[in-house]
N, C-alpha and C positions, 0 to 999 in steps of 0.2 A: 697666334694659335689657329690651327686650321680645323676644319670640321671633323676630320678623322681623330684628332687628339681629343676634342670635346666628346665625341661618341665613345672613345675608349674610357674617358673619365666617368662618364655616365654609367657605362657597363660595370666599371669597377665599383662605383657607389651602389648600384643595384645588387651586385653580388655580396657586398658587405652587409647591406640591409637584409638580404635574405638569410644570411648567417645569423644575424642578430634576432630576426624573427624566429628562426628555428630554435635558438636558445631559449627565447621567451616561451614558446609553445611547449618546450620540454619541461619547464618548471611550472607550468600551469598558469601563465599569465597571458594566454591567448585571447584575442578579441572574438567578436561574434563570428567572424569569417573563419577562424581557426578551429571552431568546435567540430568535433566528430559527431556524426549523427548516430544515434542509438537506435538499433532495430526495435520495432514495436513487438512486444511479446504477445502472443495470442494463445488462447487456450482451446484445446480440442473439445468437441461436444461430449466425449466420454469423461474428460476431466471436469467439465462443468456439471455433468450429471452426478459425479461423485461428490462434488461440493454441495450441490442441492440436497442430495440424500443425507449427507452428514448434518447439514443445517436443519433439515426437517426432524432428524433424530434428536438434535439438541433442543429444538422447540418443543417436541413432544415430551421430553424429559422435564423441561421447565414447567410446562402446563400441568403435567401429572403431579409434580411436586407442589405446585400452587393449589391444585384441587385437594391434595391430601392435607396441606396446611390449613385450608379453609374448613375441611371436614373436622379436623381436630379442635378447631375453635368453637364449632357449634356444640351446644349442649346436647348430650346424648339423651336418648329416650329412657326415662326412668319411670318406675311405677310411682304414682302419686301416693303420698302418705295416707294410710288408712286411718279413719277416725274410729277410735275405740271408745266405747262407753263402758264405764265400770258400773255395774249395778249393785 
């Protein structure tokens, strides 16, 4: 066997391994090197401001509901009973 034959066999093996790797990646069995990088999602300042405004509105509603619930639990101001004396 000469060096050219060995080189051709190695090239054939490499081509076959690349095909197998492509099949494995296609069915989701890829290794760490075969993962696709996912682009990082960013939010615009306007979008962040909308989220903050909505959260503040929810917090305000929750605090208002809590204050109203506490106010209902407290006894209201009522007139003290008057003492009547019968003569």
